C-alpha positions in Angstrom: -88.1 110.4 -73.2 -86.8 108.9 -70.0 -83.1 109.9 -70.2 -81.2 112.6 -68.3 -81.6 116.4 -68.3 -79.0 118.2 -70.5 -77.9 121.8 -70.7 -75.8 123.5 -73.4 -73.6 125.9 -71.4 -70.6 128.2 -71.5 -69.8 131.0 -71.0 -73.0 132.1 -69.3 -72.3 129.7 -66.5 -69.5 127.2 -65.7 -69.9 123.5 -65.5 -69.1 123.5 -61.8 -71.7 126.3 -61.1 -74.3 124.3 -63.0 -73.6 121.2 -61.0 -74.0 123.1 -57.8 -77.6 123.8 -58.8 -78.4 120.5 -60.5 -75.8 117.9 -59.5 -76.8 115.3 -62.1 -77.4 117.5 -65.1 -75.3 116.6 -68.2 -73.4 119.8 -69.2 -72.6 120.0 -72.9 -70.6 122.7 -74.7 -72.3 125.6 -76.5 -74.6 124.2 -79.2 -73.9 124.4 -82.9 -76.1 123.3 -85.7 -76.9 119.6 -85.3 -75.8 119.3 -81.6 -79.4 119.3 -80.3 -80.3 116.6 -82.8 -77.3 114.6 -81.8 -78.2 115.0 -78.1 -81.7 113.9 -78.6 -80.7 110.8 -80.6 -77.8 109.9 -78.2 -79.3 110.6 -74.8 -83.1 110.4 -75.4 -83.2 113.2 -72.8 -86.1 114.2 -70.5 -85.3 117.8 -70.9 -82.8 120.1 -72.7 -81.8 123.5 -71.6 -80.4 125.6 -74.4 -78.3 128.5 -72.9 -75.2 129.1 -75.0 -74.6 128.4 -78.7 -72.1 129.2 -81.4 -72.9 131.6 -84.2 -69.7 132.8 -85.9 -67.3 129.9 -86.3 -70.1 127.4 -87.1 -73.7 127.4 -88.1 -76.1 128.2 -85.3 -78.7 125.8 -83.8 -81.3 125.1 -86.5 -84.9 126.0 -85.4 -86.3 122.8 -86.8 -84.0 120.6 -84.7 -85.6 122.2 -81.7 -89.1 121.4 -83.0 -87.9 117.8 -83.7 -86.6 117.5 -80.1 -90.0 118.6 -78.7 -91.8 116.2 -81.1 -89.8 113.4 -79.5 -91.2 114.4 -76.1 -88.2 116.3 -74.8 -89.0 119.3 -72.7 -87.0 122.3 -74.2 -86.1 125.4 -72.3 -84.1 128.5 -73.5 -82.5 131.3 -71.6 -79.7 133.8 -71.4 -78.0 133.8 -74.8 -78.7 131.6 -77.9 -81.4 129.9 -75.8 -83.2 133.2 -75.2 -83.1 134.0 -78.9 -84.5 130.6 -79.9 -87.1 130.6 -77.2 -88.4 133.9 -78.3 -88.7 132.5 -81.8 -90.0 129.1 -80.9 -92.2 129.7 -77.8 -95.3 129.4 -80.0 -94.3 125.7 -80.7 -93.8 124.8 -77.0 -90.3 125.9 -76.2 -90.2 127.4 -72.7 -88.5 130.7 -72.4 -86.9 131.6 -69.0 -85.5 134.9 -67.6 -85.4 138.6 -68.3 -83.4 138.5 -71.5 -86.0 136.1 -73.0 -88.8 138.4 -71.8 -87.2 141.4 -73.4 -86.7 139.6 -76.7 -90.2 138.2 -76.7 -91.8 141.5 -75.9 -89.7 143.4 -78.5 -87.9 145.6 -76.0 -84.8 144.0 -77.5 -84.7 143.2 -81.2 -81.1 142.4 -82.3 -79.3 139.1 -81.9 -76.0 140.9 -81.1 -77.4 141.9 -77.8 -76.3 138.6 -76.3 -73.2 138.0 -78.4 -69.7 137.9 -76.9 -66.4 136.1 -77.5 -65.0 133.5 -75.1 -62.1 131.1 -74.6 -62.2 127.4 -75.4 -63.3 124.4 -73.4 -59.9 124.0 -71.8 -60.5 127.4 -70.1 -64.2 126.7 -69.3 -65.4 129.1 -72.0 -64.2 132.1 -70.0 -65.7 135.3 -71.5 -63.3 137.5 -73.4 -65.8 140.4 -74.0 -69.1 141.5 -72.4 -72.5 141.1 -73.9 -74.5 144.2 -74.6 -77.3 143.0 -72.4 -74.8 142.9 -69.5 -73.4 146.4 -70.3 -77.0 147.7 -70.5 -77.9 146.2 -67.2 -74.8 147.4 -65.4 -75.2 151.0 -66.7 -78.9 150.9 -65.8 -77.9 149.9 -62.2 -75.3 152.7 -62.2 -78.1 155.1 -63.3 -80.3 153.9 -60.4 -77.4 154.4 -58.0 -77.2 158.1 -59.2 -73.9 157.7 -60.9 -75.3 158.5 -64.4 -78.1 160.5 -65.9 -80.6 159.0 -68.3 -79.0 160.7 -71.3 -75.5 159.7 -70.2 -76.6 156.1 -69.8 -78.1 156.1 -73.3 -75.0 157.7 -74.8 -72.7 155.1 -73.2 -75.0 152.2 -74.4 -74.9 153.7 -77.9 -71.1 153.8 -77.8 -71.0 150.1 -77.1 -73.7 149.3 -79.6 -71.6 151.0 -82.3 -68.7 148.7 -81.6 -68.3 145.2 -83.1 -69.4 142.7 -80.5 -65.9 141.3 -79.7 -64.8 144.9 -78.7 -67.6 145.5 -76.3 -66.4 145.5 -72.7 -67.3 147.2 -69.5 -63.7 148.4 -69.2 -64.2 150.5 -72.4 -67.2 152.2 -70.8 -64.7 154.0 -68.5 -62.7 155.2 -71.6 -66.0 156.4 -73.1 -66.8 158.5 -70.0 -63.4 160.2 -70.2 -63.9 161.0 -73.8 -67.4 162.4 -72.9 -65.7 164.8 -70.4 -66.7 163.2 -67.1 -65.0 164.7 -64.0 -62.2 162.5 -62.6 -64.1 161.8 -59.4 -67.1 160.6 -61.4 -64.9 158.4 -63.5 -63.4 156.8 -60.4 -66.8 156.2 -58.8 -68.1 154.5 -62.0 -65.0 152.4 -62.4 -65.4 151.1 -58.8 -69.1 150.4 -59.4 -68.4 148.5 -62.6 -65.6 146.5 -60.8 -67.7 145.5 -57.8 -71.3 145.7 -58.8 -71.5 144.7 -62.4 -74.8 143.1 -63.3 -74.7 139.8 -65.3 -78.2 138.9 -66.5 -77.0 136.1 -68.6 -75.7 134.3 -65.6 -78.9 135.0 -63.6 -81.0 133.7 -66.4 -78.9 130.5 -66.8 -79.4 129.8 -63.1 -83.1 130.4 -63.5 -83.3 127.9 -66.3 -81.6 125.2 -64.3 -83.9 125.9 -61.4 -87.0 125.7 -63.6 -85.7 122.5 -65.2 -86.0 120.9 -61.8 -89.7 121.8 -61.6 -90.6 120.1 -64.8 -93.0 117.1 -64.7 -91.2 113.8 -64.5 -92.6 112.4 -67.7 -92.2 113.6 -71.3 -93.9 116.5 -72.9 -97.6 115.8 -73.4 -98.4 114.6 -76.9 -100.9 117.3 -77.5 -98.3 120.0 -76.7 -95.7 118.7 -79.1 -95.1 120.4 -82.4 -95.4 118.4 -85.7 -92.1 118.6 -87.6 -92.4 118.7 -91.3 -89.5 116.6 -92.7 -88.5 118.7 -95.6 -85.6 117.9 -98.0 -83.4 120.3 -96.2 -84.2 118.8 -92.8 -83.6 115.3 -94.2 -80.2 116.4 -95.3 -79.6 117.9 -91.8 -80.5 114.6 -90.2 -78.1 112.8 -92.5 -75.3 115.3 -92.5 -75.0 117.6 -89.5 -75.5 115.3 -86.5 -72.3 115.3 -84.4 -71.0 112.1 -82.9 -68.1 111.5 -80.5 -65.0 109.5 -81.3 -63.3 107.0 -79.0 -61.0 109.8 -77.9 -63.9 112.1 -77.1 -63.6 114.4 -80.2 -66.9 115.6 -81.8 -67.3 115.2 -85.5 -70.3 115.3 -87.8 -71.5 112.5 -90.1 -70.7 114.6 -93.1 -67.1 115.2 -91.9 -66.7 111.4 -91.7 -67.8 111.1 -95.3 -65.5 113.9 -96.5 -62.6 112.3 -94.7 -63.3 109.1 -96.6 -63.3 110.9 -99.9 -59.8 112.1 -99.3 -58.2 109.2 -97.5 -60.1 105.9 -97.9 -58.9 103.9 -101.0 -62.3 102.1 -100.9 -64.3 105.3 -101.0 -65.4 105.2 -104.7 -66.5 101.6 -104.4 -68.3 102.3 -101.2 -70.1 105.2 -102.7 -71.3 103.1 -105.6 -72.7 100.5 -103.2 -74.4 103.3 -101.1 -75.9 104.8 -104.2 -77.1 101.4 -105.4 -78.7 100.7 -102.1 -80.4 104.1 -102.2 -81.8 103.4 -105.7 -83.0 99.9 -104.8 -84.8 101.1 -101.7 -86.6 103.8 -103.5 -87.5 101.5 -106.4 -88.7 98.8 -104.0 -91.1 101.3 -102.3 -92.3 102.5 -105.7 -93.1 98.9 -106.7 -94.6 97.5 -103.6 -94.9 100.1 -100.8 -93.3 100.0 -97.4 -92.1 96.7 -96.0 -94.3 94.5 -93.9 -93.7 93.5 -90.3 -92.7 90.0 -91.5 -90.2 91.4 -94.0 -88.7 93.7 -91.4 -88.4 90.9 -88.9 -86.5 88.7 -91.4 -84.3 91.6 -92.5 -83.4 92.3 -88.8 -82.2 88.7 -88.4 -80.3 88.9 -91.6 -78.7 92.2 -90.6 -77.6 90.7 -87.3 -75.9 87.8 -89.1 -74.3 90.2 -91.5 -72.7 92.3 -88.7 -71.9 89.1 -86.8 -74.0 89.8 -83.7 -76.9 88.0 -82.1 -80.4 89.3 -82.7 -80.5 90.5 -79.1 -77.1 92.2 -79.6 -78.2 94.3 -82.6 -79.3 97.3 -80.5 -75.9 97.4 -78.8 -74.1 97.1 -82.1 -76.2 100.0 -83.5 -75.3 102.2 -80.5 -71.6 101.4 -81.1 -71.8 102.7 -84.7 -73.8 105.8 -83.8 -77.2 104.6 -85.0 -80.1 105.7 -82.7 -83.2 103.4 -82.5 -85.0 105.4 -85.3 -82.0 105.2 -87.6 -81.7 101.4 -86.9 -85.3 101.0 -87.8 -84.8 102.9 -91.0 -81.7 100.7 -91.8 -83.7 97.5 -91.2 -86.6 98.8 -93.4 -84.1 99.6 -96.1 -82.6 96.1 -95.8 -86.1 94.6 -96.0 -86.8 96.6 -99.2 -83.6 95.5 -100.9 -84.2 91.9 -99.9 -87.7 92.1 -101.3 -86.2 93.0 -104.7 -83.6 90.4 -104.4 -86.3 87.8 -103.9 -88.7 89.2 -106.5 -89.2 88.1 -110.1 -86.9 91.0 -111.1 -83.9 89.2 -109.6 -84.8 85.7 -110.8 -82.5 84.2 -113.4 -83.2 81.3 -115.7 -80.9 78.2 -115.6 -78.1 79.9 -113.7 -77.9 83.1 -115.8 -77.0 84.9 -112.6 -73.5 83.3 -113.0 -72.4 86.0 -115.5 -73.4 89.0 -113.3 -71.8 87.3 -110.3 -68.5 86.7 -112.1 -68.5 90.2 -113.6 -68.7 91.5 -110.0 -65.7 89.4 -109.1 -63.9 90.7 -112.2 -64.6 94.3 -111.4 -63.6 93.8 -107.7 -60.3 92.1 -108.7 -61.2 88.8 -107.1 -62.0 86.7 -110.2 -58.6 85.1 -110.8 -58.0 84.1 -107.2 -61.5 82.5 -106.9 -61.1 80.7 -110.2 -57.8 79.3 -109.2 -59.0 78.4 -105.7 -62.0 76.5 -107.3 -59.6 74.6 -109.6 -57.3 73.8 -106.7 -60.2 72.4 -104.6 -61.3 70.2 -107.5 -57.8 68.8 -107.9 -57.4 68.1 -104.2 -60.7 66.3 -103.9 -59.9 63.9 -106.8 -59.3 60.3 -105.6 -60.8 60.9 -102.1 -63.8 58.9 -101.2 -65.6 58.4 -97.8 -66.9 55.0 -97.0 -69.7 54.6 -96.1 -71.0 57.8 -97.6 -71.9 60.4 -94.9 -75.5 61.2 -94.3 -76.9 64.5 -95.5 -76.9 65.8 -91.9 -73.3 64.7 -91.3 -72.2 66.5 -94.5 -74.0 69.7 -93.6 -72.7 69.7 -90.0 -69.1 69.0 -91.2 -69.3 71.8 -93.7 -70.5 74.2 -91.1 -67.7 73.2 -88.8 -65.1 74.3 -91.4 -66.2 77.9 -90.5 -66.7 79.3 -94.0 -70.4 78.5 -94.3 -73.3 78.8 -92.0 -76.1 76.2 -92.3 -79.4 78.0 -93.0 -82.6 77.4 -91.2 -84.5 76.7 -94.4 -82.4 74.8 -96.9 -84.9 75.0 -99.7 -85.3 78.8 -99.4 -81.5 79.1 -99.2 -80.9 77.0 -102.4 -83.5 79.1 -104.2 -82.2 82.4 -103.0 -78.5 81.8 -104.0 -79.6 79.8 -107.1 -77.7 76.5 -106.4 -80.3 74.5 -108.3 -81.4 71.9 -105.7 -80.4 70.5 -102.3 -78.8 67.6 -104.1 -76.6 70.0 -106.1 -75.7 71.9 -102.8 -74.8 68.6 -101.2 -72.6 67.7 -104.1 -70.6 70.9 -103.7 -70.4 70.3 -99.9 -69.0 66.8 -100.3 -66.5 68.1 -102.8 -65.3 70.6 -100.2 -65.1 68.0 -97.5 -63.1 65.6 -99.7 -60.7 68.5 -100.6 -60.4 69.4 -96.9 -59.6 65.7 -96.1 -56.9 65.7 -98.7 -55.3 68.9 -97.6 -55.6 68.8 -93.8 -56.5 65.2 -92.9 -59.8 66.3 -91.4 -62.9 66.0 -93.5 -65.9 64.8 -91.6 -66.5 66.0 -88.0 -69.3 65.9 -85.5 -69.9 62.2 -85.9 -69.2 59.0 -83.9 -69.3 56.8 -87.0 -66.0 55.4 -88.3 -65.2 56.2 -91.9 -62.5 54.7 -94.1 -60.7 57.0 -96.5 -60.1 55.8 -100.0 -57.1 57.6 -101.4 -53.8 59.0 -100.0 -54.2 59.1 -96.3 -51.4 61.6 -95.7 -52.6 65.3 -95.8 -50.9 67.5 -98.3 -50.6 70.2 -95.7 -51.3 70.9 -92.0 -53.0 73.8 -90.4 -49.6 75.0 -89.1 -48.0 75.2 -92.6 
């Protein structure tokens, strides 16, 4: 990994505060399930700092996506909040825990996830805290105890009062109400209120700062190979990779792959047909592996070239295209391998027909897709238009092929014999016959048949085109 350093942050620390410590760090919102995976695949980062994460409105960061990130060579640090919880759970596998909260969780001094939980505002308000985490309340009351404002038993009772509340209702301000209910003298209440107002302790903020500082001390290169965990790609994790990765729209809105699919189910009129194609491709790739194993380097190279032509980019532009459609390099590799597996079947004995028997399956596909009548009538129209048109002298094979390619509906293949065999056109002579029919029809309709030639041809037939390109 040679990309930037990333940190999932808010509300433990603000974006501006993070940039004061590490000016070039990429600050991302609190992480939900799939966000670390998406960050790894999008940024190929050098390091990820997990500080804050969601846990109530969405699924929390999945442990295996953290292992996956480290397996790719990304340094992974955790502190303060969700990061401290996950670091305590994943330190055995190479995740680096930072700060006092992590130490307390790893040692067992703290055991419950709710110790770091709080509510906060949205991104538009920089994730401003709306409640106080229990770890912050504990630390502030401990400091008040050290300052002589509370006894040990009073400190413990006040912590227990907060622990008994649901986490959104925990606030340092309610500590003061608790002291009044406990019968504290008014002057003690005032002194504690002033202490809480001016000297509150925020260990989550301190630990987030410590994580950013430690991130700057990491080695420049990726995690050593021997230190990386090995991720077992289970069925559940495969589904996570396919479904839960979040991507960003042109407008900057984050959505998951699965949400895109679900949107299509409700709003895209082509969804049912697209799903049938997707399922067919899935079956074909699995069947191809079952028959012949994984594709060879040569098969993948050919499939890559064919895929580039299919999406209308150059071979060198395929990586840029993949990035534009949210495919990371590994996913592009898998797509190419799948394409190679399908092409293997298409070119195998299973897909061979005898004497043009493929015509019926092809026409049935046109019938089912609603395109049969239009293609039948277009074929007949072309045949009628070409009647009576003759080129004299007859064009050479090369002239015919180049003229056909210039029409823009057909691309001349590199290997004509392989092309004729693959699309079952019989022979090069039969292909040439169809091309010359098309050129004669084009001459009849538009007055332009043969191009890319200095040779003069006479046209036998009606010299006036039936239509022009402008009509």
